[in-house]
C-alpha positions as CSV (number, residue, x, y, z in Angstrom):
1,X,35.0,-1.3,0.7
2,X,34.8,-2.7,4.2
3,X,37.5,-3.6,6.9
4,X,37.3,-7.0,8.6
5,X,39.5,-8.6,11.2
6,X,39.6,-12.4,10.1
7,X,40.9,-14.9,12.7
8,X,41.1,-18.6,13.6
9,X,41.6,-20.6,16.6
10,X,41.9,-24.1,15.1
11,X,45.4,-24.2,13.6
12,X,47.5,-22.7,16.3
13,X,50.9,-24.4,16.1
14,X,54.2,-22.8,14.7
15,X,54.3,-21.1,11.4
16,X,50.6,-20.4,11.4
17,X,48.6,-17.3,11.0
18,X,46.2,-16.2,14.1
19,X,44.5,-13.2,12.4
20,X,44.6,-10.3,10.0
21,X,42.8,-7.1,9.1
22,X,41.8,-7.1,5.5
23,X,39.8,-5.0,2.9
24,X,36.9,-6.8,1.1
25,X,33.5,-6.1,-0.3
26,X,31.7,-8.6,1.7
27,X,32.2,-11.1,4.6
28,X,32.4,-14.0,2.2
29,X,35.1,-12.3,0.3
30,X,37.0,-11.5,3.6
31,X,36.7,-15.3,4.6
32,X,38.5,-16.3,1.3
33,X,41.5,-14.0,2.0
34,X,44.6,-15.8,3.3
35,X,46.7,-13.7,5.7
36,X,49.9,-14.4,4.0
37,X,48.6,-13.0,0.6
38,X,46.1,-14.3,-2.2
39,X,42.8,-16.2,-1.9
40,X,41.5,-19.3,-3.3
41,X,42.4,-23.0,-2.8
42,X,42.5,-23.6,1.0
43,X,44.0,-27.2,0.7
44,X,47.5,-26.0,0.2
45,X,47.3,-23.5,3.3
46,X,48.9,-25.5,6.1
47,X,49.5,-21.7,7.9
48,X,45.8,-21.1,8.0
49,X,42.5,-23.1,8.0
50,X,41.4,-25.8,5.5
51,X,38.0,-24.1,4.6
52,X,36.8,-20.6,4.3
53,X,33.8,-21.2,6.6
54,X,36.3,-21.9,9.5
55,X,37.5,-18.2,9.4
56,X,35.9,-16.2,12.0
57,X,35.3,-12.6,11.1
58,X,34.6,-9.2,12.9
59,X,33.3,-6.2,10.8
60,X,35.5,-3.3,11.6
61,X,33.8,-0.6,9.5
62,X,34.0,1.2,6.1
63,X,36.9,2.6,4.2
64,X,36.3,6.3,4.1
65,X,38.1,9.5,2.6
66,X,40.8,9.4,0.1
67,X,41.9,5.8,-0.6
68,X,45.4,5.1,-1.1
69,X,46.3,2.8,-4.1
70,X,47.3,0.1,-1.7
71,X,44.0,-0.3,-0.5
72,X,41.8,-2.5,-2.4
73,X,39.6,-5.6,-2.2
74,X,41.9,-8.4,-1.0
75,X,44.3,-6.1,0.5
76,X,45.9,-7.3,3.9
77,X,46.3,-4.1,6.3
78,X,48.3,-6.3,9.0
79,X,48.5,-9.9,10.1
80,X,49.8,-11.9,13.0
81,X,52.0,-14.9,12.4
82,X,53.1,-17.3,15.0
83,X,56.7,-18.0,13.8
84,X,58.4,-21.3,14.9
């Protein structure tokens, strides 16, 4: 499992997510994670971006050592939300 920072600079108004640190098996999987939880259809996410290809990412490294049960592909470690 890998750690990625996912972020976007497109949708920057109130009540939007700016970035998150997520657990994923691949870059493509990381781009499909919504910082508010879940993944899948992007057309319903006014708080993020409209398509996974608009998600920028930075590879942070591998998950090593004993893995807590809360660390699984799709898990969100932390996120940044611009509340309004």
